N, C-alpha and C positions, 0 to 999 in steps of 0.2 A: 503495501499500500504507500503510497506517497505520501510523500512529508504533512504535507497539507491536504486535510480533506478537498476543497474547493478547486485541487491541482485537478479531480476526478473529472468535475464540471467541463472545466478547459480539457480537458481529451476528451468527454463525452465529445463537446461541439465538433471540436475536431475532427473525430469518427465521424459525426454528422454527416459533414460539409466534404468527408470521403465519398462515403455512402450512398449522398445523391445524386452522385454523379456512375454509380454502377447500375448494374443491369438489373431491374425491378423483379426478373425470374429469380437473382441470387442476393438482393439487399429487402429486406423488410421497410426498412427507410426508405428506400430508391422508388417499393411499390406505393410504399401509401403515398407521398410525394406527387406518384405519376395518374395516381387514381383525384386528383387536384381537392381543392380548397373546402371542399365542401366535406368530403371523403375523412380530413386530415380534422376537423374540426369538430366532426363528430366522433371519433374515435379522441377526440380530446375530452367532450363532454362526457360519454359512456367511460373513459378512466376518469374523469372528477366523479361520476355519481358510485363510483366503485370506492373511492377513496371514504368517502362521505360516507358509504355507507359500513367500511372496516373501521371509520372513524366510533360509531355507535356500537356496530355488534363486535368488532373485531379485535384480536390479541394486538398485538405489540408489533410482532411481525407481520401479521396483516397487514396493517397500516404501515410500516416499514415499505412494502413489497409495492403498492398500490401507489403510494407517494412517489417512489420512482418511477412507476408506470406514469404518472401523473406530469415531472418531470419530463421523461423522454417525451413524450407528447407535447407538453407546452412548446419544446425545443424546437422538435418536427415542425409544427404550425409557426412559429416568427419565422421559418427557413421557407413555409410558402406564400408568406406573406410579404418574402424579403426583409423584416426585419430585424436587426441586429442584437445578438443580445446584450452590445455596448449599449445599446440605445436602452434598452430596459435598466441596465444598470444607473446610467444616469439619471433617467425618471426617478428612481429609489434615491437616490446621493440627492435629487432635488429637493425631494419630501423630507430628507433630514432635517429639514433649513423649518420644518413648520410639524406644530403634534397633528396630528393624527383627523384632529376635530375640526383642524383649522382646513389644512389638505382638503376635506371633503367639503364644508362649506366656500373652500372656493373653487372646487372642481362644480359645483351646484349654481356659480354666478356667473361662471364662463356660457 
């Protein structure tokens, strides 16, 4: 395992970038992306529901596995929309400047 657990996320992003160019017959990521944004969004939604249900009824291992599935499908969804993860990180960083309640109010005002 890597020294910094977030290195795993960087490695996953790099691997997904490589797999997006692979044959859909050999890569689930390539297959999913080849099916279009609606399929990618549907899979992300399904995985989100599975995680929510695991949070209610599952044990820690089940929640962990479903969370990993959501993270994978979230990254693929960003790729499908050509939104770099760095943009999401910038948005999170921007939000650190204010409280969650202030940030939610600012979104409603726009």
